[in-house]
CHARMM-style PDB file with segment names, atoms N, HN, CA, C and O in Angstrom:
ATOM      1  N   MET     1       0.873  -1.389  -0.003  1.00  0.00      PROA
ATOM      2  CA  MET     1      -0.428   0.146  -0.211  1.00  0.00      PROA
ATOM      3  C   MET     1       0.776   1.175   0.259  1.00  0.00      PROA
ATOM      4  O   MET     1       1.489   1.341   1.249  1.00  0.00      PROA
ATOM      5  N   GLY     2       0.585   1.743  -0.989  1.00  0.00      PROA
ATOM      6  HN  GLY     2       0.006   1.609  -1.793  1.00  0.00      PROA
ATOM      7  CA  GLY     2       1.954   3.687  -1.226  1.00  0.00      PROA
ATOM      8  C   GLY     2       0.769   4.905   0.023  1.00  0.00      PROA
ATOM      9  O   GLY     2      -0.352   4.808   0.523  1.00  0.00      PROA
ATOM     10  N   ARG     3       1.329   5.415   0.026  1.00  0.00      PROA
ATOM     11  HN  ARG     3       2.239   5.493  -0.380  1.00  0.00      PROA
ATOM     12  CA  ARG     3       1.065   6.861   0.687  1.00  0.00      PROA
ATOM     13  C   ARG     3       0.305   7.580   0.250  1.00  0.00      PROA
ATOM     14  O   ARG     3       0.479   8.231  -0.781  1.00  0.00      PROA
ATOM     15  N   GLN     4      -0.630   7.599   0.913  1.00  0.00      PROA
ATOM     16  HN  GLN     4      -0.772   7.070   1.751  1.00  0.00      PROA
ATOM     17  CA  GLN     4      -1.881   8.819   0.394  1.00  0.00      PROA
ATOM     18  C   GLN     4      -1.408  10.116   0.887  1.00  0.00      PROA
ATOM     19  O   GLN     4      -0.668  10.676   1.696  1.00  0.00      PROA
ATOM     20  N   LYS     5      -2.325  10.286  -0.135  1.00  0.00      PROA
ATOM     21  HN  LYS     5      -2.926   9.831  -0.792  1.00  0.00      PROA
ATOM     22  CA  LYS     5      -1.537  12.237  -0.626  1.00  0.00      PROA
ATOM     23  C   LYS     5      -2.259  12.310   0.121  1.00  0.00      PROA
ATOM     24  O   LYS     5      -3.207  11.525   0.119  1.00  0.00      PROA
ATOM     25  N   ARG     6      -2.112  13.407   1.205  1.00  0.00      PROA
ATOM     26  HN  ARG     6      -1.342  14.045   1.207  1.00  0.00      PROA
ATOM     27  CA  ARG     6      -3.755  14.810   1.428  1.00  0.00      PROA
ATOM     28  C   ARG     6      -3.670  14.908   0.975  1.00  0.00      PROA
ATOM     29  O   ARG     6      -2.697  14.648   0.267  1.00  0.00      PROA
ATOM     30  N   LYS     7      -5.190  15.754   0.651  1.00  0.00      PROA
ATOM     31  HN  LYS     7      -5.981  15.964   1.226  1.00  0.00      PROA
ATOM     32  CA  LYS     7      -5.742  16.066   0.013  1.00  0.00      PROA
ATOM     33  C   LYS     7      -5.457  18.441   0.004  1.00  0.00      PROA
ATOM     34  O   LYS     7      -5.806  19.210   0.900  1.00  0.00      PROA
ATOM     35  N   LYS     8      -5.000  18.676  -0.873  1.00  0.00      PROA
ATOM     36  HN  LYS     8      -4.717  18.051  -1.600  1.00  0.00      PROA
ATOM     37  CA  LYS     8      -5.079  20.269  -0.982  1.00  0.00      PROA
ATOM     38  C   LYS     8      -5.608  20.914  -0.356  1.00  0.00      PROA
ATOM     39  O   LYS     8      -6.781  20.781  -0.704  1.00  0.00      PROA
ATOM     40  N   GLY     9      -5.557  21.645   0.463  1.00  0.00      PROA
ATOM     41  HN  GLY     9      -4.604  21.753   0.745  1.00  0.00      PROA
ATOM     42  CA  GLY     9      -6.416  22.278   1.375  1.00  0.00      PROA
ATOM     43  C   GLY     9      -6.791  21.927   2.497  1.00  0.00      PROA
ATOM     44  O   GLY     9      -7.262  22.767   3.263  1.00  0.00      PROA
ATOM     45  N   GLY    10      -6.653  20.386   2.918  1.00  0.00      PROA
ATOM     46  HN  GLY    10      -6.270  19.703   2.296  1.00  0.00      PROA
ATOM     47  CA  GLY    10      -6.953  19.409   3.723  1.00  0.00      PROA
ATOM     48  C   GLY    10      -6.713  19.638   4.662  1.00  0.00      PROA
ATOM     49  O   GLY    10      -5.806  20.433   4.414  1.00  0.00      PROA
ATOM     50  N   PRO    11      -6.819  19.580   6.656  1.00  0.00      PROA
ATOM     51  CA  PRO    11      -6.141  19.358   7.843  1.00  0.00      PROA
ATOM     52  C   PRO    11      -4.405  19.027   8.210  1.00  0.00      PROA
ATOM     53  O   PRO    11      -4.290  18.288   9.188  1.00  0.00      PROA
ATOM     54  N   CYS    12      -3.278  19.395   7.674  1.00  0.00      PROA
ATOM     55  HN  CYS    12      -3.371  19.995   6.880  1.00  0.00      PROA
ATOM     56  CA  CYS    12      -2.618  18.930   8.471  1.00  0.00      PROA
ATOM     57  C   CYS    12      -2.345  18.197   9.676  1.00  0.00      PROA
ATOM     58  O   CYS    12      -3.247  18.611  10.404  1.00  0.00      PROA
ATOM     59  N   PHE    13      -1.675  17.366  10.366  1.00  0.00      PROA
ATOM     60  HN  PHE    13      -0.941  17.030   9.775  1.00  0.00      PROA
ATOM     61  CA  PHE    13      -1.892  17.205  11.610  1.00  0.00      PROA
ATOM     62  C   PHE    13      -0.464  18.162  12.331  1.00  0.00      PROA
ATOM     63  O   PHE    13      -0.257  18.250  13.541  1.00  0.00      PROA
ATOM     64  N   HSD    14       0.047  18.547  11.679  1.00  0.00      PROA
ATOM     65  HN  HSD    14      -0.121  18.475  10.696  1.00  0.00      PROA
ATOM     66  CA  HSD    14       1.355  19.225  12.473  1.00  0.00      PROA
ATOM     67  C   HSD    14       1.217  20.605  12.464  1.00  0.00      PROA
ATOM     68  O   HSD    14       2.106  21.343  12.888  1.00  0.00      PROA
ATOM     69  N   LYS    15      -0.247  21.164  11.831  1.00  0.00      PROA
ATOM     70  HN  LYS    15      -0.969  20.564  11.486  1.00  0.00      PROA
ATOM     71  CA  LYS    15      -1.049  22.166  12.246  1.00  0.00      PROA
ATOM     72  C   LYS    15      -1.314  22.737  13.296  1.00  0.00      PROA
ATOM     73  O   LYS    15      -1.175  23.815  13.872  1.00  0.00      PROA
ATOM     74  N   GLN    16      -2.250  20.524  13.544  1.00  0.00      PROA
ATOM     75  HN  GLN    16      -2.363  19.648  13.076  1.00  0.00      PROA
ATOM     76  CA  GLN    16      -2.506  21.190  14.812  1.00  0.00      PROA
ATOM     77  C   GLN    16      -2.985  20.340  16.412  1.00  0.00      PROA
ATOM     78  O   GLN    16      -3.902  20.052  17.182  1.00  0.00      PROA
ATOM     79  N   VAL    17      -0.913  20.218  15.994  1.00  0.00      PROA
ATOM     80  HN  VAL    17      -0.168  20.452  15.369  1.00  0.00      PROA
ATOM     81  CA  VAL    17      -0.343  20.576  17.736  1.00  0.00      PROA
ATOM     82  C   VAL    17      -0.315  20.949  18.573  1.00  0.00      PROA
ATOM     83  O   VAL    17      -0.504  20.746  19.773  1.00  0.00      PROA
ATOM     84  N   PRO    18       0.237  22.267  17.195  1.00  0.00      PROA
ATOM     85  CA  PRO    18      -0.544  23.326  19.620  1.00  0.00      PROA
ATOM     86  C   PRO    18      -2.081  23.867  19.985  1.00  0.00      PROA
ATOM     87  O   PRO    18      -2.451  24.441  21.009  1.00  0.00      PROA
ATOM     88  N   TYR    19      -2.797  23.519  18.886  1.00  0.00      PROA
ATOM     89  HN  TYR    19      -2.496  23.053  18.054  1.00  0.00      PROA
ATOM     90  CA  TYR    19      -4.208  22.971  19.611  1.00  0.00      PROA
ATOM     91  C   TYR    19      -4.356  22.327  20.564  1.00  0.00      PROA
ATOM     92  O   TYR    19      -4.617  22.656  21.721  1.00  0.00      PROA
ATOM     93  N   LEU    20      -4.057  20.593  19.730  1.00  0.00      PROA
ATOM     94  HN  LEU    20      -3.844  20.326  18.790  1.00  0.00      PROA
ATOM     95  CA  LEU    20      -4.542  19.744  20.673  1.00  0.00      PROA
ATOM     96  C   LEU    20      -3.168  20.569  22.077  1.00  0.00      PROA
ATOM     97  O   LEU    20      -3.619  20.605  23.222  1.00  0.00      PROA
ATOM     98  N   HSD    21      -2.148  20.958  21.949  1.00  0.00      PROA
ATOM     99  HN  HSD    21      -1.781  20.930  21.019  1.00  0.00      PROA
ATOM    100  CA  HSD    21      -1.096  20.663  23.370  1.00  0.00      PROA
ATOM    101  C   HSD    21      -2.595  22.119  24.405  1.00  0.00      PROA
ATOM    102  O   HSD    21      -3.102  22.014  25.522  1.00  0.00      PROA
ATOM    103  N   ARG    22      -2.811  23.439  23.128  1.00  0.00      PROA
ATOM    104  HN  ARG    22      -2.400  23.524  22.221  1.00  0.00      PROA
ATOM    105  CA  ARG    22      -3.817  23.943  24.204  1.00  0.00      PROA
ATOM    106  C   ARG    22      -4.876  23.111  24.805  1.00  0.00      PROA
ATOM    107  O   ARG    22      -4.960  22.613  25.927  1.00  0.00      PROA
ATOM    108  N   ILE    23      -5.451  23.088  24.058  1.00  0.00      PROA
ATOM    109  HN  ILE    23      -5.382  23.493  23.146  1.00  0.00      PROA
ATOM    110  CA  ILE    23      -6.507  21.890  24.677  1.00  0.00      PROA
ATOM    111  C   ILE    23      -5.940  21.161  26.240  1.00  0.00      PROA
ATOM    112  O   ILE    23      -6.490  21.016  27.332  1.00  0.00      PROA
ATOM    113  N   ILE    24      -4.955  20.907  25.854  1.00  0.00      PROA
ATOM    114  HN  ILE    24      -4.508  21.025  24.967  1.00  0.00      PROA
ATOM    115  CA  ILE    24      -4.744  19.549  26.927  1.00  0.00      PROA
ATOM    116  C   ILE    24      -4.435  19.897  27.938  1.00  0.00      PROA
ATOM    117  O   ILE    24      -4.530  19.125  28.892  1.00  0.00      PROA
ATOM    118  N   ALA    25      -3.811  21.569  28.140  1.00  0.00      PROA
ATOM    119  HN  ALA    25      -3.734  22.196  27.366  1.00  0.00      PROA
ATOM    120  CA  ALA    25      -3.791  22.239  28.689  1.00  0.00      PROA
ATOM    121  C   ALA    25      -4.827  23.823  29.683  1.00  0.00      PROA
ATOM    122  O   ALA    25      -4.626  24.600  30.616  1.00  0.00      PROA
ATOM    123  N   ILE    26      -6.162  23.428  28.436  1.00  0.00      PROA
ATOM    124  HN  ILE    26      -6.325  22.797  27.678  1.00  0.00      PROA
ATOM    125  CA  ILE    26      -7.242  24.169  29.122  1.00  0.00      PROA
ATOM    126  C   ILE    26      -7.356  23.027  30.293  1.00  0.00      PROA
ATOM    127  O   ILE    26      -7.339  23.402  31.465  1.00  0.00      PROA
ATOM    128  N   GLY    27      -7.443  21.982  30.056  1.00  0.00      PROA
ATOM    129  HN  GLY    27      -7.457  21.677  29.103  1.00  0.00      PROA
ATOM    130  CA  GLY    27      -8.097  20.609  30.938  1.00  0.00      PROA
ATOM    131  C   GLY    27      -7.477  20.550  32.482  1.00  0.00      PROA
ATOM    132  O   GLY    27      -8.020  20.270  33.551  1.00  0.00      PROA
ATOM    133  N   HSD    28      -6.128  20.926  32.155  1.00  0.00      PROA
ATOM    134  HN  HSD    28      -5.687  21.154  31.287  1.00  0.00      PROA
ATOM    135  CA  HSD    28      -4.950  20.165  33.308  1.00  0.00      PROA
ATOM    136  C   HSD    28      -5.704  21.836  34.450  1.00  0.00      PROA
ATOM    137  O   HSD    28      -5.690  21.821  35.681  1.00  0.00      PROA
ATOM    138  N   ILE    29      -6.184  22.881  33.720  1.00  0.00      PROA
ATOM    139  HN  ILE    29      -6.196  22.893  32.720  1.00  0.00      PROA
ATOM    140  CA  ILE    29      -6.741  24.127  34.516  1.00  0.00      PROA
ATOM    141  C   ILE    29      -7.425  24.119  35.110  1.00  0.00      PROA
ATOM    142  O   ILE    29      -7.483  24.558  36.259  1.00  0.00      PROA
ATOM    143  N   ASN    30      -8.676  23.248  34.054  1.00  0.00      PROA
ATOM    144  HN  ASN    30      -8.628  22.891  33.121  1.00  0.00      PROA
ATOM    145  CA  ASN    30      -9.896  22.278  34.856  1.00  0.00      PROA
ATOM    146  C   ASN    30      -9.754  21.689  36.164  1.00  0.00      PROA
ATOM    147  O   ASN    30     -10.279  21.520  37.264  1.00  0.00      PROA
ATOM    148  N   GLU    31      -8.782  21.476  35.455  1.00  0.00      PROA
ATOM    149  HN  GLU    31      -8.355  21.614  34.561  1.00  0.00      PROA
ATOM    150  CA  GLU    31      -9.009  20.333  36.815  1.00  0.00      PROA
ATOM    151  C   GLU    31      -8.041  20.403  37.900  1.00  0.00      PROA
ATOM    152  O   GLU    31      -7.448  19.529  38.531  1.00  0.00      PROA
ATOM    153  N   ALA    32      -8.038  22.086  37.970  1.00  0.00      PROA
ATOM    154  HN  ALA    32      -8.521  22.797  37.458  1.00  0.00      PROA
ATOM    155  CA  ALA    32      -6.592  23.181  38.841  1.00  0.00      PROA
ATOM    156  C   ALA    32      -7.446  23.475  39.653  1.00  0.00      PROA
ATOM    157  O   ALA    32      -7.423  23.463  40.884  1.00  0.00      PROA
ATOM    158  N   VAL    33      -8.479  23.839  38.691  1.00  0.00      PROA
ATOM    159  HN  VAL    33      -8.498  23.849  37.692  1.00  0.00      PROA
ATOM    160  CA  VAL    33      -9.290  24.336  39.632  1.00  0.00      PROA
ATOM    161  C   VAL    33     -10.924  23.678  40.428  1.00  0.00      PROA
ATOM    162  O   VAL    33     -11.369  24.163  41.468  1.00  0.00      PROA
ATOM    163  N   ASP    34     -11.190  23.227  40.131  1.00  0.00      PROA
ATOM    164  HN  ASP    34     -10.828  22.833  39.286  1.00  0.00      PROA
ATOM    165  CA  ASP    34     -11.981  21.883  40.591  1.00  0.00      PROA
ATOM    166  C   ASP    34     -11.688  21.234  41.405  1.00  0.00      PROA
ATOM    167  O   ASP    34     -12.473  20.516  42.025  1.00  0.00      PROA
ATOM    168  N   GLN    35      -9.852  21.373  41.716  1.00  0.00      PROA
ATOM    169  HN  GLN    35      -9.215  21.956  41.212  1.00  0.00      PROA
ATOM    170  CA  GLN    35      -9.074  21.064  43.132  1.00  0.00      PROA
ATOM    171  C   GLN    35      -9.445  22.521  44.327  1.00  0.00      PROA
ATOM    172  O   GLN    35      -9.000  22.683  45.463  1.00  0.00      PROA
ATOM    173  N   GLY    36      -9.958  22.991  43.905  1.00  0.00      PROA
ATOM    174  HN  GLY    36     -10.319  22.859  42.982  1.00  0.00      PROA
ATOM    175  CA  GLY    36      -9.890  24.329  44.628  1.00  0.00      PROA
ATOM    176  C   GLY    36      -8.525  24.489  45.224  1.00  0.00      PROA
ATOM    177  O   GLY    36      -8.367  24.511  46.445  1.00  0.00      PROA
ATOM    178  N   ASN    37      -7.267  24.631  44.137  1.00  0.00      PROA
ATOM    179  HN  ASN    37      -7.396  24.613  43.145  1.00  0.00      PROA
ATOM    180  CA  ASN    37      -6.426  24.801  44.495  1.00  0.00      PROA
ATOM    181  C   ASN    37      -5.711  25.672  44.410  1.00  0.00      PROA
ATOM    182  O   ASN    37      -4.568  25.391  44.050  1.00  0.00      PROA
ATOM    183  N   PRO    38      -5.969  26.804  44.633  1.00  0.00      PROA
ATOM    184  CA  PRO    38      -5.119  28.693  44.105  1.00  0.00      PROA
ATOM    185  C   PRO    38      -3.674  28.121  44.143  1.00  0.00      PROA
ATOM    186  O   PRO    38      -3.430  28.719  45.191  1.00  0.00      PROA
ATOM    187  N   GLU    39      -2.950  27.715  43.983  1.00  0.00      PROA
ATOM    188  HN  GLU    39      -3.148  27.229  43.132  1.00  0.00      PROA
ATOM    189  CA  GLU    39      -1.548  27.309  43.913  1.00  0.00      PROA
ATOM    190  C   GLU    39      -1.534  26.105  42.401  1.00  0.00      PROA
ATOM    191  O   GLU    39      -0.854  26.139  41.375  1.00  0.00      PROA
ATOM    192  N   LYS    40      -2.480  25.238  42.814  1.00  0.00      PROA
ATOM    193  HN  LYS    40      -3.032  25.210  43.647  1.00  0.00      PROA
ATOM    194  CA  LYS    40      -2.881  24.434  41.642  1.00  0.00      PROA
ATOM    195  C   LYS    40      -3.767  24.501  40.433  1.00  0.00      PROA
ATOM    196  O   LYS    40      -4.299  23.622  39.755  1.00  0.00      PROA
ATOM    197  N   THR    41      -3.766  25.481  40.386  1.00  0.00      PROA
ATOM    198  HN  THR    41      -3.334  26.195  40.937  1.00  0.00      PROA
ATOM    199  CA  THR    41      -4.545  26.908  39.196  1.00  0.00      PROA
ATOM    200  C   THR    41      -3.639  27.863  38.442  1.00  0.00      PROA
ATOM    201  O   THR    41      -3.714  28.321  37.301  1.00  0.00      PROA
ATOM    202  N   LEU    42      -2.644  28.048  39.551  1.00  0.00      PROA
ATOM    203  HN  LEU    42      -2.583  27.676  40.478  1.00  0.00      PROA
ATOM    204  CA  LEU    42      -1.702  29.089  39.045  1.00  0.00      PROA
ATOM    205  C   LEU    42      -0.846  28.585  38.130  1.00  0.00      PROA
ATOM    206  O   LEU    42      -0.527  29.006  37.018  1.00  0.00      PROA
ATOM    207  N   GLU    43      -0.259  26.890  39.209  1.00  0.00      PROA
ATOM    208  HN  GLU    43      -0.518  26.548  40.113  1.00  0.00      PROA
ATOM    209  CA  GLU    43       0.525  26.435  37.385  1.00  0.00      PROA
ATOM    210  C   GLU    43       0.346  26.164  36.619  1.00  0.00      PROA
ATOM    211  O   GLU    43       1.010  26.366  35.603  1.00  0.00      PROA
ATOM    212  N   ALA    44      -1.064  25.317  36.763  1.00  0.00      PROA
ATOM    213  HN  ALA    44      -1.603  25.153  37.589  1.00  0.00      PROA
ATOM    214  CA  ALA    44      -1.744  25.423  35.081  1.00  0.00      PROA
ATOM    215  C   ALA    44      -1.319  26.732  34.540  1.00  0.00      PROA
ATOM    216  O   ALA    44      -0.302  27.038  33.919  1.00  0.00      PROA
ATOM    217  N   LEU    45      -2.470  27.525  34.971  1.00  0.00      PROA
ATOM    218  HN  LEU    45      -3.297  27.277  35.475  1.00  0.00      PROA
ATOM    219  CA  LEU    45      -2.954  28.999  34.172  1.00  0.00      PROA
ATOM    220  C   LEU    45      -0.894  29.264  33.212  1.00  0.00      PROA
ATOM    221  O   LEU    45      -0.686  29.936  32.202  1.00  0.00      PROA
ATOM    222  N   LEU    46       0.392  28.317  34.188  1.00  0.00      PROA
ATOM    223  HN  LEU    46       0.224  27.771  35.009  1.00  0.00      PROA
ATOM    224  CA  LEU    46       1.988  29.126  33.564  1.00  0.00      PROA
ATOM    225  C   LEU    46       2.328  28.367  33.066  1.00  0.00      PROA
ATOM    226  O   LEU    46       3.545  28.184  33.021  1.00  0.00      PROA
ATOM    227  N   LEU    47       1.097  27.174  32.168  1.00  0.00      PROA
ATOM    228  HN  LEU    47       0.109  27.323  32.205  1.00  0.00      PROA
ATOM    229  CA  LEU    47       2.017  26.530  32.000  1.00  0.00      PROA
ATOM    230  C   LEU    47       1.774  27.383  30.006  1.00  0.00      PROA
ATOM    231  O   LEU    47       0.906  27.985  29.374  1.00  0.00      PROA
ATOM    232  N   PRO    48       3.408  26.785  29.772  1.00  0.00      PROA
ATOM    233  CA  PRO    48       3.654  27.680  28.025  1.00  0.00      PROA
ATOM    234  C   PRO    48       2.374  27.298  27.049  1.00  0.00      PROA
ATOM    235  O   PRO    48       1.764  28.277  26.620  1.00  0.00      PROA
ATOM    236  N   THR    49       1.820  25.802  26.584  1.00  0.00      PROA
ATOM    237  HN  THR    49       2.315  25.006  26.933  1.00  0.00      PROA
ATOM    238  CA  THR    49       1.325  25.412  26.436  1.00  0.00      PROA
ATOM    239  C   THR    49      -0.131  26.383  26.321  1.00  0.00      PROA
ATOM    240  O   THR    49      -0.748  26.427  25.257  1.00  0.00      PROA
ATOM    241  N   ALA    50      -0.435  26.887  27.133  1.00  0.00      PROA
ATOM    242  HN  ALA    50       0.067  26.851  27.997  1.00  0.00      PROA
ATOM    243  CA  ALA    50      -1.955  27.680  27.667  1.00  0.00      PROA
ATOM    244  C   ALA    50      -2.061  28.699  26.449  1.00  0.00      PROA
ATOM    245  O   ALA    50      -3.025  28.952  25.726  1.00  0.00      PROA
ATOM    246  N   LYS    51      -0.772  29.199  26.450  1.00  0.00      PROA
ATOM    247  HN  LYS    51       0.011  28.993  27.037  1.00  0.00      PROA
ATOM    248  CA  LYS    51      -0.357  30.358  25.554  1.00  0.00      PROA
ATOM    249  C   LYS    51      -0.875  31.764  26.120  1.00  0.00      PROA
ATOM    250  O   LYS    51      -1.088  32.730  25.387  1.00  0.00      PROA
ATOM    251  N   LEU    52      -1.164  31.772  28.386  1.00  0.00      PROA
ATOM    252  HN  LEU    52      -0.991  30.988  28.982  1.00  0.00      PROA
ATOM    253  CA  LEU    52      -1.674  33.198  27.933  1.00  0.00      PROA
ATOM    254  C   LEU    52      -0.712  34.298  28.866  1.00  0.00      PROA
ATOM    255  O   LEU    52       0.154  33.753  29.550  1.00  0.00      PROA
ATOM    256  N   GLN    53      -0.769  35.228  28.912  1.00  0.00      PROA
ATOM    257  HN  GLN    53      -1.473  35.671  28.356  1.00  0.00      PROA
ATOM    258  CA  GLN    53      -0.050  36.707  29.416  1.00  0.00      PROA
ATOM    259  C   GLN    53      -0.001  37.144  30.616  1.00  0.00      PROA
ATOM    260  O   GLN    53      -1.152  37.128  31.055  1.00  0.00      PROA
ATOM    261  N   ASP    54       0.730  37.531  31.392  1.00  0.00      PROA
ATOM    262  HN  ASP    54       1.664  37.543  31.035  1.00  0.00      PROA
ATOM    263  CA  ASP    54       0.667  38.363  32.178  1.00  0.00      PROA
ATOM    264  C   ASP    54      -0.326  37.256  33.617  1.00  0.00      PROA
ATOM    265  O   ASP    54      -1.208  37.584  34.411  1.00  0.00      PROA
ATOM    266  N   VAL    55       0.127  36.413  33.460  1.00  0.00      PROA
ATOM    267  HN  VAL    55       0.843  36.146  32.815  1.00  0.00      PROA
ATOM    268  CA  VAL    55      -0.538  36.219  34.591  1.00  0.00      PROA
ATOM    269  C   VAL    55       0.781  35.737  35.384  1.00  0.00      PROA
ATOM    270  O   VAL    55       1.872  35.265  35.063  1.00  0.00      PROA
ATOM    271  N   ARG    56      -0.280  36.318  37.329  1.00  0.00      PROA
ATOM    272  HN  ARG    56      -1.166  36.702  37.590  1.00  0.00      PROA
ATOM    273  CA  ARG    56       1.255  37.374  38.065  1.00  0.00      PROA
ATOM    274  C   ARG    56       0.981  36.050  39.623  1.00  0.00      PROA
ATOM    275  O   ARG    56       0.038  35.934  40.406  1.00  0.00      PROA
ATOM    276  N   PRO    57       1.639  35.664  39.556  1.00  0.00      PROA
ATOM    277  CA  PRO    57       1.418  34.797  41.055  1.00  0.00      PROA
ATOM    278  C   PRO    57       0.476  35.765  42.248  1.00  0.00      PROA
ATOM    279  O   PRO    57      -0.283  34.959  42.787  1.00  0.00      PROA
ATOM    280  N   VAL    58       0.363  36.474  42.549  1.00  0.00      PROA
ATOM    281  HN  VAL    58       0.979  37.129  42.111  1.00  0.00      PROA
ATOM    282  CA  VAL    58      -0.236  36.999  43.209  1.00  0.00      PROA
ATOM    283  C   VAL    58      -1.695  37.537  43.445  1.00  0.00      PROA
ATOM    284  O   VAL    58      -2.421  38.064  44.288  1.00  0.00      PROA
ATOM    285  N   ASN    59      -1.649  36.984  41.941  1.00  0.00      PROA
ATOM    286  HN  ASN    59      -1.059  36.556  41.256  1.00  0.00      PROA
ATOM    287  CA  ASN    59      -3.393  36.997  41.469  1.00  0.00      PROA
ATOM    288  C   ASN    59      -3.953  35.181  41.539  1.00  0.00      PROA
ATOM    289  O   ASN    59      -4.757  34.577  40.828  1.00  0.00      PROA
ATOM    290  N   ALA    60      -3.163  34.751  42.654  1.00  0.00      PROA
ATOM    291  HN  ALA    60      -2.511  35.242  43.231  1.00  0.00      PROA
ATOM    292  CA  ALA    60      -3.791  33.034  41.993  1.00  0.00      PROA
ATOM    293  C   ALA    60      -5.098  32.562  42.863  1.00  0.00      PROA
ATOM    294  O   ALA    60      -5.970  31.742  42.579  1.00  0.00      PROA
ATOM    295  N   ARG    61      -4.916  33.369  44.011  1.00  0.00      PROA
ATOM    296  HN  ARG    61      -4.207  34.035  44.241  1.00  0.00      PROA
ATOM    297  CA  ARG    61      -6.985  33.305  45.120  1.00  0.00      PROA
ATOM    298  C   ARG    61      -7.502  33.992  43.600  1.00  0.00      PROA
ATOM    299  O   ARG    61      -8.615  33.605  43.245  1.00  0.00      PROA
ATOM    300  N   HSD    62      -7.000  34.691  42.939  1.00  0.00      PROA
ATOM    301  HN  HSD    62      -6.095  35.005  43.228  1.00  0.00      PROA
ATOM    302  CA  HSD    62      -8.313  35.185  42.080  1.00  0.00      PROA
ATOM    303  C   HSD    62      -8.647  35.538  41.179  1.00  0.00      PROA
ATOM    304  O   HSD    62      -9.316  36.455  40.703  1.00  0.00      PROA
ATOM    305  N   TYR    63      -7.540  33.812  40.624  1.00  0.00      PROA
ATOM    306  HN  TYR    63      -6.996  33.067  41.010  1.00  0.00      PROA
ATOM    307  CA  TYR    63      -8.182  33.784  39.539  1.00  0.00      PROA
ATOM    308  C   TYR    63      -8.728  32.130  39.952  1.00  0.00      PROA
ATOM    309  O   TYR    63      -9.344  31.363  39.212  1.00  0.00      PROA
ATOM    310  N   GLN    64      -8.268  31.886  41.408  1.00  0.00      PROA
ATOM    311  HN  GLN    64      -7.768  32.509  42.009  1.00  0.00      PROA
ATOM    312  CA  GLN    64      -8.982  30.864  41.293  1.00  0.00      PROA
ATOM    313  C   GLN    64     -10.759  31.360  41.948  1.00  0.00      PROA
ATOM    314  O   GLN    64     -11.664  30.542  42.112  1.00  0.00      PROA
ATOM    315  N   ASP    65     -10.823  32.225  42.105  1.00  0.00      PROA
ATOM    316  HN  ASP    65     -10.087  32.889  41.972  1.00  0.00      PROA
ATOM    317  CA  ASP    65     -11.814  32.329  42.802  1.00  0.00      PROA
ATOM    318  C   ASP    65     -13.024  32.893  42.027  1.00  0.00      PROA
ATOM    319  O   ASP    65     -14.203  32.850  42.380  1.00  0.00      PROA
ATOM    320  N   VAL    66     -12.378  33.562  40.623  1.00  0.00      PROA
ATOM    321  HN  VAL    66     -11.420  33.596  40.336  1.00  0.00      PROA
ATOM    322  CA  VAL    66     -13.499  34.106  39.280  1.00  0.00      PROA
ATOM    323  C   VAL    66     -13.693  32.712  38.555  1.00  0.00      PROA
ATOM    324  O   VAL    66     -14.691  31.993  38.614  1.00  0.00      PROA
ATOM    325  N   LEU    67     -12.177  32.426  37.656  1.00  0.00      PROA
ATOM    326  HN  LEU    67     -11.367  33.010  37.608  1.00  0.00      PROA
ATOM    327  CA  LEU    67     -12.424  30.294  37.305  1.00  0.00      PROA
ATOM    328  C   LEU    67     -13.333  29.053  37.693  1.00  0.00      PROA
ATOM    329  O   LEU    67     -14.036  28.327  36.991  1.00  0.00      PROA
ATOM    330  N   HSD    68     -12.950  29.066  39.712  1.00  0.00      PROA
ATOM    331  HN  HSD    68     -12.379  29.656  40.282  1.00  0.00      PROA
ATOM    332  CA  HSD    68     -14.797  28.624  40.454  1.00  0.00      PROA
ATOM    333  C   HSD    68     -16.103  29.178  39.977  1.00  0.00      PROA
ATOM    334  O   HSD    68     -17.125  28.495  39.917  1.00  0.00      PROA
ATOM    335  N   HSD    69     -16.023  30.651  39.584  1.00  0.00      PROA
ATOM    336  HN  HSD    69     -15.193  31.206  39.633  1.00  0.00      PROA
ATOM    337  CA  HSD    69     -17.851  30.778  39.588  1.00  0.00      PROA
ATOM    338  C   HSD    69     -17.835  30.862  38.638  1.00  0.00      PROA
ATOM    339  O   HSD    69     -18.841  30.290  38.218  1.00  0.00      PROA
ATOM    340  N   ALA    70     -17.019  31.442  37.489  1.00  0.00      PROA
ATOM    341  HN  ALA    70     -16.202  31.907  37.830  1.00  0.00      PROA
ATOM    342  CA  ALA    70     -17.295  30.774  36.038  1.00  0.00      PROA
ATOM    343  C   ALA    70     -18.091  29.353  35.446  1.00  0.00      PROA
ATOM    344  O   ALA    70     -18.988  29.038  34.665  1.00  0.00      PROA
ATOM    345  N   LYS    71     -17.037  28.698  36.454  1.00  0.00      PROA
ATOM    346  HN  LYS    71     -16.308  28.955  37.089  1.00  0.00      PROA
ATOM    347  CA  LYS    71     -17.038  26.749  36.403  1.00  0.00      PROA
ATOM    348  C   LYS    71     -18.941  26.713  36.473  1.00  0.00      PROA
ATOM    349  O   LYS    71     -19.879  26.253  35.821  1.00  0.00      PROA
ATOM    350  N   ALA    72     -18.556  27.985  38.420  1.00  0.00      PROA
ATOM    351  HN  ALA    72     -17.794  28.359  38.949  1.00  0.00      PROA
ATOM    352  CA  ALA    72     -20.848  27.297  38.566  1.00  0.00      PROA
ATOM    353  C   ALA    72     -21.687  27.958  38.039  1.00  0.00      PROA
ATOM    354  O   ALA    72     -22.775  28.105  38.595  1.00  0.00      PROA
ATOM    355  N   GLN    73     -21.547  28.255  37.413  1.00  0.00      PROA
ATOM    356  HN  GLN    73     -20.663  28.135  36.961  1.00  0.00      PROA
ATOM    357  CA  GLN    73     -22.412  29.878  36.328  1.00  0.00      PROA
ATOM    358  C   GLN    73     -22.774  28.592  34.768  1.00  0.00      PROA
ATOM    359  O   GLN    73     -23.485  29.315  34.070  1.00  0.00      PROA
ATOM    360  N   LYS    74     -22.724  28.039  34.453  1.00  0.00      PROA
ATOM    361  HN  LYS    74     -22.146  27.452  35.019  1.00  0.00      PROA
ATOM    362  CA  LYS    74     -22.358  26.853  32.900  1.00  0.00      PROA
ATOM    363  C   LYS    74     -23.998  26.318  33.516  1.00  0.00      PROA
ATOM    364  OT1 LYS    74     -24.597  25.400  32.957  1.00  0.00      PROA
TER     365      LYS     74
END
């Protein structure tokens, strides 16, 4: 069986990898928020794959509270 050609304009897995990494990072953030531990939430928010900017350790409790409240509203 030969290699299949990718359709022109079709999805390319390599381009989806950063997107998948970001989805995984969001999962880590959600798990940390559910645990109720601001330090774990901060750690997850700081993951490079989350691609968040200006996350500050001093705001860890605030991030936890806001994200927990937002999840509770869903």
